[in-house]
Chimera marker file (.cmm) of the C-alpha trace (Angstrom):
<marker_set name="trace">
<marker id="1" x="83.940" y="96.381" z="121.487" r="1" g="1" b="0" radius="0.5"/>
<marker id="2" x="84.030" y="99.869" z="119.964" r="1" g="1" b="0" radius="0.5"/>
<marker id="3" x="87.313" y="100.621" z="121.736" r="1" g="1" b="0" radius="0.5"/>
<marker id="4" x="88.804" y="97.378" z="120.411" r="1" g="1" b="0" radius="0.5"/>
<marker id="5" x="87.815" y="98.242" z="116.831" r="1" g="1" b="0" radius="0.5"/>
<marker id="6" x="89.271" y="101.716" z="117.231" r="1" g="1" b="0" radius="0.5"/>
<marker id="7" x="92.591" y="100.273" z="118.424" r="1" g="1" b="0" radius="0.5"/>
<marker id="8" x="92.698" y="97.842" z="115.479" r="1" g="1" b="0" radius="0.5"/>
<marker id="9" x="91.921" y="100.682" z="113.046" r="1" g="1" b="0" radius="0.5"/>
<marker id="10" x="94.644" y="102.931" z="114.478" r="1" g="1" b="0" radius="0.5"/>
<marker id="11" x="97.123" y="100.053" z="114.419" r="1" g="1" b="0" radius="0.5"/>
<marker id="12" x="96.359" y="99.404" z="110.748" r="1" g="1" b="0" radius="0.5"/>
<marker id="13" x="96.586" y="103.107" z="109.959" r="1" g="1" b="0" radius="0.5"/>
<marker id="14" x="99.997" y="103.359" z="111.620" r="1" g="1" b="0" radius="0.5"/>
<marker id="15" x="101.193" y="100.299" z="109.700" r="1" g="1" b="0" radius="0.5"/>
<marker id="16" x="99.989" y="101.785" z="106.405" r="1" g="1" b="0" radius="0.5"/>
<marker id="17" x="101.735" y="105.088" z="107.079" r="1" g="1" b="0" radius="0.5"/>
<marker id="18" x="104.920" y="103.279" z="108.092" r="1" g="1" b="0" radius="0.5"/>
<marker id="19" x="104.758" y="101.161" z="104.962" r="1" g="1" b="0" radius="0.5"/>
<marker id="20" x="104.311" y="104.136" z="102.618" r="1" g="1" b="0" radius="0.5"/>
<marker id="21" x="107.325" y="105.816" z="104.248" r="1" g="1" b="0" radius="0.5"/>
<marker id="22" x="109.392" y="102.637" z="103.892" r="1" g="1" b="0" radius="0.5"/>
<marker id="23" x="108.422" y="102.226" z="100.237" r="1" g="1" b="0" radius="0.5"/>
<marker id="24" x="109.218" y="105.853" z="99.467" r="1" g="1" b="0" radius="0.5"/>
<marker id="25" x="112.575" y="106.032" z="101.225" r="1" g="1" b="0" radius="0.5"/>
<marker id="26" x="113.865" y="102.515" z="100.513" r="1" g="1" b="0" radius="0.5"/>
<marker id="27" x="113.136" y="102.476" z="96.784" r="1" g="1" b="0" radius="0.5"/>
<marker id="28" x="116.058" y="103.202" z="94.441" r="1" g="1" b="0" radius="0.5"/>
<marker id="29" x="116.756" y="106.832" z="93.614" r="1" g="1" b="0" radius="0.5"/>
<marker id="30" x="116.824" y="106.640" z="89.846" r="1" g="1" b="0" radius="0.5"/>
<marker id="31" x="116.699" y="109.935" z="87.910" r="1" g="1" b="0" radius="0.5"/>
<marker id="32" x="113.263" y="109.288" z="86.412" r="1" g="1" b="0" radius="0.5"/>
<marker id="33" x="111.707" y="107.328" z="89.254" r="1" g="1" b="0" radius="0.5"/>
<marker id="34" x="110.502" y="110.173" z="91.467" r="1" g="1" b="0" radius="0.5"/>
<marker id="35" x="106.889" y="110.213" z="90.351" r="1" g="1" b="0" radius="0.5"/>
<marker id="36" x="106.785" y="106.439" z="89.944" r="1" g="1" b="0" radius="0.5"/>
<marker id="37" x="107.898" y="105.958" z="93.547" r="1" g="1" b="0" radius="0.5"/>
<marker id="38" x="105.041" y="108.125" z="94.824" r="1" g="1" b="0" radius="0.5"/>
<marker id="39" x="102.480" y="106.401" z="92.596" r="1" g="1" b="0" radius="0.5"/>
<marker id="40" x="103.798" y="102.967" z="93.549" r="1" g="1" b="0" radius="0.5"/>
<marker id="41" x="103.671" y="103.718" z="97.262" r="1" g="1" b="0" radius="0.5"/>
<marker id="42" x="100.120" y="105.084" z="96.998" r="1" g="1" b="0" radius="0.5"/>
<marker id="43" x="99.078" y="102.055" z="94.967" r="1" g="1" b="0" radius="0.5"/>
<marker id="44" x="100.458" y="99.733" z="97.636" r="1" g="1" b="0" radius="0.5"/>
<marker id="45" x="98.869" y="101.793" z="100.391" r="1" g="1" b="0" radius="0.5"/>
<marker id="46" x="95.385" y="101.534" z="98.890" r="1" g="1" b="0" radius="0.5"/>
<marker id="47" x="95.722" y="98.001" z="97.557" r="1" g="1" b="0" radius="0.5"/>
<marker id="48" x="92.882" y="95.688" z="98.571" r="1" g="1" b="0" radius="0.5"/>
<marker id="49" x="95.377" y="93.014" z="99.600" r="1" g="1" b="0" radius="0.5"/>
<marker id="50" x="96.759" y="95.468" z="102.129" r="1" g="1" b="0" radius="0.5"/>
<marker id="51" x="93.618" y="95.242" z="104.225" r="1" g="1" b="0" radius="0.5"/>
<marker id="52" x="93.917" y="91.443" z="104.271" r="1" g="1" b="0" radius="0.5"/>
<marker id="53" x="97.602" y="91.257" z="105.195" r="1" g="1" b="0" radius="0.5"/>
<marker id="54" x="97.780" y="94.282" z="107.499" r="1" g="1" b="0" radius="0.5"/>
<marker id="55" x="96.452" y="92.262" z="110.438" r="1" g="1" b="0" radius="0.5"/>
<marker id="56" x="98.633" y="89.206" z="109.815" r="1" g="1" b="0" radius="0.5"/>
<marker id="57" x="102.226" y="88.588" z="110.798" r="1" g="1" b="0" radius="0.5"/>
<marker id="58" x="103.397" y="88.005" z="107.230" r="1" g="1" b="0" radius="0.5"/>
<marker id="59" x="102.491" y="91.488" z="105.985" r="1" g="1" b="0" radius="0.5"/>
<marker id="60" x="106.010" y="92.852" z="105.626" r="1" g="1" b="0" radius="0.5"/>
<marker id="61" x="107.384" y="89.485" z="104.530" r="1" g="1" b="0" radius="0.5"/>
<marker id="62" x="105.011" y="89.278" z="101.561" r="1" g="1" b="0" radius="0.5"/>
<marker id="63" x="105.630" y="92.865" z="100.472" r="1" g="1" b="0" radius="0.5"/>
<marker id="64" x="109.341" y="93.062" z="101.224" r="1" g="1" b="0" radius="0.5"/>
<marker id="65" x="110.214" y="91.938" z="97.692" r="1" g="1" b="0" radius="0.5"/>
<marker id="66" x="108.302" y="94.844" z="96.110" r="1" g="1" b="0" radius="0.5"/>
<marker id="67" x="110.270" y="97.605" z="97.818" r="1" g="1" b="0" radius="0.5"/>
<marker id="68" x="112.953" y="97.784" z="95.119" r="1" g="1" b="0" radius="0.5"/>
<marker id="69" x="111.599" y="98.138" z="91.584" r="1" g="1" b="0" radius="0.5"/>
<marker id="70" x="113.814" y="98.905" z="88.622" r="1" g="1" b="0" radius="0.5"/>
<marker id="71" x="111.829" y="99.920" z="85.560" r="1" g="1" b="0" radius="0.5"/>
<marker id="72" x="113.485" y="99.962" z="82.171" r="1" g="1" b="0" radius="0.5"/>
<marker id="73" x="116.858" y="98.932" z="83.464" r="1" g="1" b="0" radius="0.5"/>
<marker id="74" x="119.595" y="101.053" z="84.914" r="1" g="1" b="0" radius="0.5"/>
<marker id="75" x="122.085" y="101.292" z="87.716" r="1" g="1" b="0" radius="0.5"/>
<marker id="76" x="120.612" y="100.609" z="91.126" r="1" g="1" b="0" radius="0.5"/>
<marker id="77" x="121.691" y="103.409" z="93.428" r="1" g="1" b="0" radius="0.5"/>
<marker id="78" x="121.869" y="101.744" z="96.819" r="1" g="1" b="0" radius="0.5"/>
<marker id="79" x="124.720" y="101.781" z="99.335" r="1" g="1" b="0" radius="0.5"/>
<marker id="80" x="127.021" y="98.852" z="98.595" r="1" g="1" b="0" radius="0.5"/>
<marker id="81" x="124.841" y="97.654" z="95.721" r="1" g="1" b="0" radius="0.5"/>
<marker id="82" x="126.056" y="99.013" z="92.376" r="1" g="1" b="0" radius="0.5"/>
<marker id="83" x="125.117" y="96.916" z="89.385" r="1" g="1" b="0" radius="0.5"/>
<marker id="84" x="123.098" y="97.148" z="86.215" r="1" g="1" b="0" radius="0.5"/>
<marker id="85" x="119.695" y="95.538" z="86.446" r="1" g="1" b="0" radius="0.5"/>
<marker id="86" x="116.693" y="95.011" z="84.216" r="1" g="1" b="0" radius="0.5"/>
<marker id="87" x="114.477" y="92.967" z="86.518" r="1" g="1" b="0" radius="0.5"/>
<marker id="88" x="112.388" y="93.259" z="89.651" r="1" g="1" b="0" radius="0.5"/>
<marker id="89" x="114.507" y="92.965" z="92.782" r="1" g="1" b="0" radius="0.5"/>
<link id1="1" id2="2" r="1" g="1" b="0" radius="0.2"/>
<link id1="2" id2="3" r="1" g="1" b="0" radius="0.2"/>
<link id1="3" id2="4" r="1" g="1" b="0" radius="0.2"/>
<link id1="4" id2="5" r="1" g="1" b="0" radius="0.2"/>
<link id1="5" id2="6" r="1" g="1" b="0" radius="0.2"/>
<link id1="6" id2="7" r="1" g="1" b="0" radius="0.2"/>
<link id1="7" id2="8" r="1" g="1" b="0" radius="0.2"/>
<link id1="8" id2="9" r="1" g="1" b="0" radius="0.2"/>
<link id1="9" id2="10" r="1" g="1" b="0" radius="0.2"/>
<link id1="10" id2="11" r="1" g="1" b="0" radius="0.2"/>
<link id1="11" id2="12" r="1" g="1" b="0" radius="0.2"/>
<link id1="12" id2="13" r="1" g="1" b="0" radius="0.2"/>
<link id1="13" id2="14" r="1" g="1" b="0" radius="0.2"/>
<link id1="14" id2="15" r="1" g="1" b="0" radius="0.2"/>
<link id1="15" id2="16" r="1" g="1" b="0" radius="0.2"/>
<link id1="16" id2="17" r="1" g="1" b="0" radius="0.2"/>
<link id1="17" id2="18" r="1" g="1" b="0" radius="0.2"/>
<link id1="18" id2="19" r="1" g="1" b="0" radius="0.2"/>
<link id1="19" id2="20" r="1" g="1" b="0" radius="0.2"/>
<link id1="20" id2="21" r="1" g="1" b="0" radius="0.2"/>
<link id1="21" id2="22" r="1" g="1" b="0" radius="0.2"/>
<link id1="22" id2="23" r="1" g="1" b="0" radius="0.2"/>
<link id1="23" id2="24" r="1" g="1" b="0" radius="0.2"/>
<link id1="24" id2="25" r="1" g="1" b="0" radius="0.2"/>
<link id1="25" id2="26" r="1" g="1" b="0" radius="0.2"/>
<link id1="26" id2="27" r="1" g="1" b="0" radius="0.2"/>
<link id1="27" id2="28" r="1" g="1" b="0" radius="0.2"/>
<link id1="28" id2="29" r="1" g="1" b="0" radius="0.2"/>
<link id1="29" id2="30" r="1" g="1" b="0" radius="0.2"/>
<link id1="30" id2="31" r="1" g="1" b="0" radius="0.2"/>
<link id1="31" id2="32" r="1" g="1" b="0" radius="0.2"/>
<link id1="32" id2="33" r="1" g="1" b="0" radius="0.2"/>
<link id1="33" id2="34" r="1" g="1" b="0" radius="0.2"/>
<link id1="34" id2="35" r="1" g="1" b="0" radius="0.2"/>
<link id1="35" id2="36" r="1" g="1" b="0" radius="0.2"/>
<link id1="36" id2="37" r="1" g="1" b="0" radius="0.2"/>
<link id1="37" id2="38" r="1" g="1" b="0" radius="0.2"/>
<link id1="38" id2="39" r="1" g="1" b="0" radius="0.2"/>
<link id1="39" id2="40" r="1" g="1" b="0" radius="0.2"/>
<link id1="40" id2="41" r="1" g="1" b="0" radius="0.2"/>
<link id1="41" id2="42" r="1" g="1" b="0" radius="0.2"/>
<link id1="42" id2="43" r="1" g="1" b="0" radius="0.2"/>
<link id1="43" id2="44" r="1" g="1" b="0" radius="0.2"/>
<link id1="44" id2="45" r="1" g="1" b="0" radius="0.2"/>
<link id1="45" id2="46" r="1" g="1" b="0" radius="0.2"/>
<link id1="46" id2="47" r="1" g="1" b="0" radius="0.2"/>
<link id1="47" id2="48" r="1" g="1" b="0" radius="0.2"/>
<link id1="48" id2="49" r="1" g="1" b="0" radius="0.2"/>
<link id1="49" id2="50" r="1" g="1" b="0" radius="0.2"/>
<link id1="50" id2="51" r="1" g="1" b="0" radius="0.2"/>
<link id1="51" id2="52" r="1" g="1" b="0" radius="0.2"/>
<link id1="52" id2="53" r="1" g="1" b="0" radius="0.2"/>
<link id1="53" id2="54" r="1" g="1" b="0" radius="0.2"/>
<link id1="54" id2="55" r="1" g="1" b="0" radius="0.2"/>
<link id1="55" id2="56" r="1" g="1" b="0" radius="0.2"/>
<link id1="56" id2="57" r="1" g="1" b="0" radius="0.2"/>
<link id1="57" id2="58" r="1" g="1" b="0" radius="0.2"/>
<link id1="58" id2="59" r="1" g="1" b="0" radius="0.2"/>
<link id1="59" id2="60" r="1" g="1" b="0" radius="0.2"/>
<link id1="60" id2="61" r="1" g="1" b="0" radius="0.2"/>
<link id1="61" id2="62" r="1" g="1" b="0" radius="0.2"/>
<link id1="62" id2="63" r="1" g="1" b="0" radius="0.2"/>
<link id1="63" id2="64" r="1" g="1" b="0" radius="0.2"/>
<link id1="64" id2="65" r="1" g="1" b="0" radius="0.2"/>
<link id1="65" id2="66" r="1" g="1" b="0" radius="0.2"/>
<link id1="66" id2="67" r="1" g="1" b="0" radius="0.2"/>
<link id1="67" id2="68" r="1" g="1" b="0" radius="0.2"/>
<link id1="68" id2="69" r="1" g="1" b="0" radius="0.2"/>
<link id1="69" id2="70" r="1" g="1" b="0" radius="0.2"/>
<link id1="70" id2="71" r="1" g="1" b="0" radius="0.2"/>
<link id1="71" id2="72" r="1" g="1" b="0" radius="0.2"/>
<link id1="72" id2="73" r="1" g="1" b="0" radius="0.2"/>
<link id1="73" id2="74" r="1" g="1" b="0" radius="0.2"/>
<link id1="74" id2="75" r="1" g="1" b="0" radius="0.2"/>
<link id1="75" id2="76" r="1" g="1" b="0" radius="0.2"/>
<link id1="76" id2="77" r="1" g="1" b="0" radius="0.2"/>
<link id1="77" id2="78" r="1" g="1" b="0" radius="0.2"/>
<link id1="78" id2="79" r="1" g="1" b="0" radius="0.2"/>
<link id1="79" id2="80" r="1" g="1" b="0" radius="0.2"/>
<link id1="80" id2="81" r="1" g="1" b="0" radius="0.2"/>
<link id1="81" id2="82" r="1" g="1" b="0" radius="0.2"/>
<link id1="82" id2="83" r="1" g="1" b="0" radius="0.2"/>
<link id1="83" id2="84" r="1" g="1" b="0" radius="0.2"/>
<link id1="84" id2="85" r="1" g="1" b="0" radius="0.2"/>
<link id1="85" id2="86" r="1" g="1" b="0" radius="0.2"/>
<link id1="86" id2="87" r="1" g="1" b="0" radius="0.2"/>
<link id1="87" id2="88" r="1" g="1" b="0" radius="0.2"/>
<link id1="88" id2="89" r="1" g="1" b="0" radius="0.2"/>
</marker_set>
């Protein structure tokens, strides 16, 4: 039983580290969004809902819409996606 809990913990830890990397590298590179991207990824990493959804199959589906956040409006700097936005994508 202890080995099983250790495997589940390491699996969740790997998913959290993968998710923080995905949030950091897939968020838009706006000029003033550097610190906000780090704070947002840390907030998601330590969110209490993370511990509920990390063991379910819909973890990345539920959080996939929060990867791209545009605050204050501006041009989204993504490959093949150039438009002005003032909403959450």
